[in-house]
N, C-alpha and C positions, 0 to 999 in steps of 0.2 A: 667656507674657507676665506681667509684673509689674504689679499694679494700683496706679495712682496715684489718690489721691482727686481726681477731676475737679473737684469743687465747691469745693476750696480755692484754685483758680485765680481771682485777682481778675477777670480778663476774663470767665471763665465766670459768675462771680457776677453781673456786670452783665447778661449775657444771660439768665440764669435768672430774674432779677428781672422780666423782661418777660413771663413766662408767667402765664397765669391757670389756672383749674381746668376749662377747657372742653376740647373735642376729645376725644381718647382718654381723658384724665384724668377726664372727666365721668362715665364709667362707674363709677368708684369713688365719687365724691363725691355722686352722686345716690342711691346705695344706702346710704351710711353712716347718714344720719339715722334711718331706720327700724331699722337694726341696733342702733345705740347706744341708742335709746329702749327697745328690747325687752330689752337685756342689761345695761345699765350702771345701777347704783344709786349716786346721788350725783353731785356736780358738780366734784370735784377732778380736774383732768386735767393730764397731762404730754404734750407733743408732742416726742417724741425724734427728733432730726434735723429740726428745724423749718425749716431753710433760711432763706428770706427771709420766713417767717411766714405764707404762704398757708394752710397746713393748721392753724396755730395760730388764725388769725382765723376759719377755718371752724368750729372747735370753739367759739370764743367766741360766734359767731352762734347756735349751738345751745344756748347757755346755760351752757356749762362755764366754770369759773374755771381758765384754762389758763396753764401755764408752758411756754414754748418753749425748748429747749436744742439746741445744735449745737456741733460742734468748729470750725466756720469763723467766724472773727471778721468776715470780709467779709459773709457771709450774715446773721449776727445784726445787723450794722450796718444793712443794708437793712430787716430786720424792725422794728427800732426806729424807723426813719424812717417806715415805713408806719403804725406803731402806737405812738406815743410813750408812751401810758399802759399799754401791755402789759408783760408780764413775760418777758424774754428773757435768757438766760444762755449764755455760752461755757463749755463744759466740756472737760476733757481727754478724749482718746479712751478710752472704756470706764471712766471714773472717775465714779461716781455718789455720791461721799461728801458732796457739797454738797446732795444731795436727801434728803428725809425717807423713811426706811424705812417701808413700809406706809402711805405718805402719800397715795396716789392711788387714786381710784375707776376711773380710766381712764388707761392709758398707750397712746398712739398712736404707731406707727412707720410713717410713710407713705413707702414706697420706700427707706427708709434701708438695709435689709439688702441691697439691690442693690449697695451700695458697700462692703460689709464682707467682707473676704477671710479665709480660713483657718477650718477647723472649730473649733479650740480658741477662737479669738477670738470667733466667732459664739456658741458655747456660753457663754462667759464673759459676753457682753453680754446674751443671753437670760436667763441666771441673775440678772444684776444688775437687769435690768428687772423680773423677777418679784418680787424682794425689795422693789421700790417699790410693789407693789400692796397695797391693803387686802385683808383676808381675802376679800371678795366682789368684788375688783377685776377688771377685764377688760383684757387686753393685746390691742390690735388691730394686727396685723402685716400691712401691705399691701405686696405684693411683685410683681415681674414674673414671669409664667409663662415657662417656657423657650420657648414659642411666640412670644412677642413679638420674639425675636431672629432669627426665621426667616420673618417675614411683613412685609407692608407695611400701614401704618396712616395714619390721618388726621394724627396728630401725630408719627409716627416712620417712619424708613426703615432697612431692614437689607440692601437688595439688594446693596450693595457689600461685604458681609462674609460670603462663602460659608463661611468657616471656622466660623462660628457653628453650622452644622448638625451638626458633629461634637463640639460642646462637651459636657462632662460637668459634674456638680456641682463647683463650686470653680474652674472654668475662667473666664478673662477673655474676655468677648465685647464686641462693639462695636455701637453703635447711634447714629443721627443724629436729633436732635430738629429737626423741620422748621419749628417755629413760633416760633423766636427767631433772633436775628441771628448766633449763633455756629455755623458750619457744621462745626466740628470734631467728630469722633465722640466719644461718651462711652464710657468703659470701665466695664462692669458685671461683676458676678460672677453667673454662672448657678447656679441651685439647683433641683433637682427636688422635686416634692411629696413623694415617698417619703422623700427625704433630709431635708426639712423636718420630717416627722413624727418621724423618728428623733431629730433635733436637739432638737426641742421636748420630747420625752419625757426625753431625757438632761439637759435643763436644768431639770427640776423643774416642768414645766408640762404642761397637758393641753388638748387641742383640744375646744372645745364647738361650733364651727361653722366651715365653710369655704365661701366663696362665690366663684363665678367669674362676674362680671357681664358680660353681653352687651348689645350695642346692638340696636335694632329698626328696621325700615324706616320706622316711624312717627315717628322722631326728627327728620326733616327735614334730615338731614345725609348727605352723600354718603360713607357709610362705605366702607372698603376691606375689611378682614378682620374688623372689630369685630362684625358680626352672626353670624359663624360660629365665630370662635375667640376665646377669652377672653385678653386681654392681661394681666390682673391676677388675683391671688388675694388674698382677704381672709380671714385667719386670726383667729378669736376664741379667745383663750386664757385659762386661769385657772391659778392656783397649784394644785399637787397638794395 
C-alpha cells in the first residue's frame, strides 16, 4: 500500500477537529505534565504536527510559550479558529528553515511519526527536529505502538484489518477512530521499538526515557485493552 496523508483531506480535518484529548488519548496526556516538569528546562516549545492545535493548547496550559506547525493548511486553519492569539504556521513537508536552530527547550511530536513513511524521510525529520533543540532541549516523540493496530480500544478499532497482524516496520496499516464522525479508516505507518531505537541513534539523538502508559480499573472508564496493553509509546530524546 502507498501511504496518503490522511489529515490533508479537508473532510478528515473537519472530523479530526471534533476530537478531544480523552478516551485512549488520555493515557498520554495525563502522563506528560509530570514528565515535562521533570525533564524540560525552559518554556520555549514547538508542537510539530500540531493538527487542529489540541496538543499545542495543552502545552500552553502547562505554561509553555508554544508554536504549532503543520503541513496541513486545513488543520492549521482550525487551530487558529480555536486559538486566535496563538502561534500557528504551515510549513513545507520536512522543511524547518523558518524555525530557529537551537531555538526550543521542548519539541513535541504527538502521533506525527505515525504518518511519516520511509526510513530516509523519518531520519531526515528526526535530524531536523534535533537541530531545533537547545543544548539541553528535549524532543518528546509520542507514537503508536505496533499493538494498537491489532487490538480493540475505547477510541479505536482494528478488527476489520487482519492484515495489520503481519505488518513490519514501514508497512502501512489501517485503523478506525470511533469517536468522530468520519468512519473511513486511517492509514498509518507501523514502526517497532527496536527500529525506533536504531533510527533515533542514526539521527544524532539519544534516548533518556521511554514510557508505555497504561490505564487502571480505577479510572471509571470501560476500558477494552488499555489496562493490559500499551497503545502508545512516549520517547524522551536529547541531542548527542
